[in-house]
N, C-alpha and C positions, 0 to 999 in steps of 0.2 A: 412366271418368272416372280420372285417376290422381292419386295425393296431391299430387303439388305443383300441378297444377291446383284442385284443391280449395284449396289451401292459399293460391295465388296469389289467387283470388276470394275466400276469408276475408277477405285484408288489405286487398285494395281496396274492398270495402264496410265494413269497421270502420273505415279510413283515413275516408272521407268521414264516415260517421257522427261522427266525432270530433272532424273540422274541422266540420259543423253542431252542435255542441255547442259550440266554441269560440266560431264568429262569433256564437251567440245569446247566451254571457254576455258577450263583447266588445261586443254592439250594446245602446248605452246611451238610452233616449228621449230625448234632447237632441243626436242625431245629425241628426234629421233630422223633419222635423212631424211631428203625431200621426199623419194617416191614412195617409202614406208610412212609419212604423216600425210602424202596425200590420200592414198589409200585407206588408213585410218578412219581419216574424215568422211570419205564417202561412205566405208561400215555405220556411221553414227547418222550419217545423214538420210543413207538409205532406214536402217530403223528407224527412225525418225518418222518417216514416211509409211512404213508399216503399221507402226502404234497409231498414228491417226487413223489410216484406211480403215483399218483392222476394228478397231475401237465403232467406227460409226458401221462398218457391216455388221459388227457381231448384234447392235443396236437397232439395226435394220431387220436381221434375221429374227432378233425376239420380239418385231412390233411395236418395240416402244417408240422408236421413231421413227418418222412418215419421210420419206428420202423420195423425190420423183425417180423414174426409169433414168433417164440421162446421166443423172447425177450417180447414182448409184452403179451403173455402168461405170463410168470413170473409178468410183473407190473401188470396184473389184479389181478394174485393169490395174491401177496403180498398185492395190495391195498384191497381187497375184507378180509384177515385176518388181517389186519390194523384196519377196521373197527371194525370189531368184537369184536377184541381183546383191542379196547377202551375200548369200555362198559365194559369188564370184570376187564380190571385195574383199572377203576374208582371206579366198584362195590369192589374190593378187598381192593381197598386204606381207602372207606368208611368203611368199615367193619373191617379192622384194625383201623380203624383212631376213630372211634365209641365205640369200643372194645363189637363186637356182639360175646356174648360167645358162643353160640350155633354155629357159622360159625370158630370160628377163633384155634379149637382144634380137633384132636378127627375124629369123621366121616363125622362132617360138613366140617373139613379143603379140604377134598375129594370132598365130595359133590355139593360145589359150585363151583366146576373144571370141572366138568364132562358135561355139555352142553358146555364150550368150548373147550374143548378136541375133542369133536366130529363136532363141528362145522367148527373147524380147518382140522379135517381128511377129512370131506366132500370136502370145498373150495380145499385142496391141490389134490384132486383126481380126482374134477374137470374137469382139460383139458385131461384125460382120458375117465370120463364117463358123463360128460354134465350135472350132475346135480345142481351143483350151477351156471354154465355160458361155454358160449364158444364163439369162435372166427367164425362168419361166412367167406364166400368166400371175402368178401370187409376188413376182419379184422377189423371188429365192433362187440363191445360185445352183444351177445343174452346172456340172463337170464332162466336157468333152473327152474324146478318144485319145487327146495330145494333153492333158493336163497329168496324167499316172507318169508317162512316159519322160514328161519334161521334168516333174518331180523329182524321178529316179536319176536323169542324169545331170540335174542340177546338184543333187547331192553327190555325183562324183565329185565336182570340185571340192567336196569336205572332205571326200575320200582322199584327192590329192593331198590335204593338207595333212590327213592322220600317216600318210605313205612317207612324207618329206620329214614331217616330224620326227615319226619313230626312224628315221634311216639318221639321221641327225642325233635323235637323243641316242645310240649304239656307239655314233662316231664320236662322241662329245668328249673332251680330256677333264673339263674342269666340271665343279660344283653347280654353278651360275648355269653354264650350258645345259648341261641334264634337269636343271630346274626349268630353264624356259620352254625347252624342246618338251617337256612334259607336262608342261601347264599346258600349250598348244596342243598336243595330243589327247590330254585327258579334257580338255574342251569338246574336239568333235566328239569324244567318246560322247560326252553329257549330252550332246546336239541330238545325236543320233536316237537316244534315251527318248528325250524329250519329243522326239518326232514322232516315237511311236506309242508313248502315251496319247498325243496330243491325235493321231487317228481315230483314238478312240473316243474322241468329245467330237458331237455334232454340229453344236451353233457357239463354240466357242472356241478361243486358240490359245495354247501356253505358250507358243513357239516366240513370242517376245522375250519373255523369262529365256531362254535359252540362249538367244540373240543377244541380250544385255549381257550375259553371263561371259560371252565372248569377249564382248568389248570391254569389259572390266578387268580381266584377265589380262587383254593386250595390255588396258593403262597400266597396270601394277607393274606386268614387266619393263612395258617401256620407262616407267617411273626409275627402276629397279636399277635398269640399263643406263638411266642419265647418270643413277648415283655413283654409279661403277665407271663411265666412262669420260674418255678427254673428247670434248665437243667438237675442237676443231679435226683433230686429227683421227678422232673414231678409235682410238685408241684403248688400253687400259687407263685408268686415270692412277694417282699414286694412292689412293685410297685402298684400290683394288690391288696396287702391286704389295704394298705391305701386308695386306689379308693373306694375298696368295701364296708371297716368300717366308712369311714366318711359319704357316702351316707346311710348305713344303721344306724347310731348314729343318723343321724337325724327326725329317725321315732321312737324313741322308747319312751316309757312313763311308767309310775307305772304300768300302767294293760298289757302293752307290751314289758318287759324289755327284754334284749339280755345280755347275759354271752361271758364275753371276757374271754378269758386265754392266757398267755404265758408258756412256756415251754420251758426246756432245758434239750438236755443229761447228765445224772447223771455220772462224771468220765473222759468225753469224750477226754479230753486233753489226761488223761492217756491211753485209747483206742490208740490214733494214736501215743504215744509216746511208748508204749511197741509192739503194733500189726500194727503197721507201717500205712500209709495213705488211703491206699486202703481199709483195713478192717474200718477204721473212715468214709470211704467213704458208706461203706456197711452199719454202723449200721446207716448212717444218713439214707440213702434208706428205712433200715427198720424201724426205726421213721414216715418216712414217709406216709410208706404204712401202720402204724397200725393208722395214723392219718386220713389217709381217710375214712379207715374201721368206725373208730367210729364216724367222722364227719357224714359221709355217712345214719349212724341210727340214727340221730337226724335232719337232714337235714338242716346240717351248713356248716362252711365254715372254711379253713382253709389253712393256708401259711408257706412258709417257712420265717423267717423274716430278717436272715442271721446267716452266722457261724452254729452252734447246737442249734439256737433258732428259735421257732415255734411258729406263732398267731393263736388261734382257736378262733370262736364265733357261739353261736349256739341262738334262742329263742325257749323259750318254747312254747306251744298252748296259744292264747290268752288270756286272766284273768288265766290263770294255772302258778302256779311257781311249781318250779320243783327244786330237790336237786342237785347243778351243781356238787358234789360230783362223782354223778352218772356217769358222761362224765367220769371223771381220772380214775377210780375203769376200768371200760371197755377200758381205751386206756390201763391202765395196762394190762389188759388181751389179747390184740389185741398186744402189744411187746412180751409177755413172749410166746404166740404162735409161733409169725413170727422167733422169736429169735434162736429157735431150739437149737441145741448144742454147743451155742458160748462157746467158753473158760472165759468170763467175764459174769459177769451178766447187763445183758442192760435194763435200765432203764430210766423216766423223772422224774422232777421236775416240778411242772404245780401250777401256783398261778393264781388267777381268781379274777374277780371284776363283781358284777351287774352294767347292764351301763340303767338306767332309765332315765336320765336328758340329753334332745337333747341339752342341753346347755353347756354343760361339753364336752371338748376336747377331740379327739382320744391320743394325746398325756399323758393329764393326766388319763384317762383311764389305759394307759399301764403302766405309774409308778406306781399307784396302784397295779393293779396285780402284776408286779415286786417286787414289796415289800415284798407280800406276798411271791411269788418264792423265794427269798434270805430269808426269814423266815424258809423255811421246807430246804431250803439247809442247813440252819445252823445246822437244827436239825439232817440230815442225817452226818456232818462232825463233829459233837461234841462229 
């Protein structure tokens, strides 16, 4: 192996290592929900371990670096652990990100990690059993009978990501969701391609590049999501609302109208003044969750517009007009159910407008819905 190849290999590994550290430092807690954030960081740390171990292992395989047998055994063990756990942590991140209900609580919470525990146990004990790998007399790695099954079963985690992303891509109603799920699906297909190519390479691995591609895609997706999401409630923010509604209004007509609602929390200032801002935040979160549930039922759109104001939009089936008050009554039920035993009555006043003219601006429709909102507010406080 000539010096140019050694230099290129070293730069290749170091580049990904520094990029991992860069992304790790740029990933703040508010970029995602806690569960997503934790598994994303686990993925990055696991990739860092893999990069370091893979570098030493490759240098030892090419007899460039002399490493004692016990140390090389530890390096090989951690390298294989990192490979399998990259797949696991990626899968668990996607499960949390896409909120796959059957796998984020109860039996599913344990079931999803059992294979990873088994893989780890087989790898850790392999220096004594030789089931997954062993070092021959020349201190080169030889794989045991369990190596291929573990790699295949570990790839099922990636297959799980592909299935979940494909299903969500098919169900996605917005361009943003289609792009996010498409990126996840594309990254998995890319990994499988890298694995195929990697299998033809004897003493070096290009898997670090594949895993880093996934990390980069996730990082970009989280950043884009953060730009378009409200941190407190997890809803769409004002920027996303204006973008979505401007596009949606261009396609309305008398036979295919859209209802636009604007609502705010009744007595929100009183909640803050009496019970504190933490309780006020809780009220915002409850109303946000209620709006998500209510809009899911009608395949609608909801966003926090600012302060305690929310924007909602949904379209009846084409050619079929529907009583817009039905949505408000459903929202009231959702808020009541989610409020529990709060020491105050939580509720929202909501005004709406029927949008059927694509030439009317978004601001004009908002003003009209706002006028109805304040008429309702006047009745409450009169």
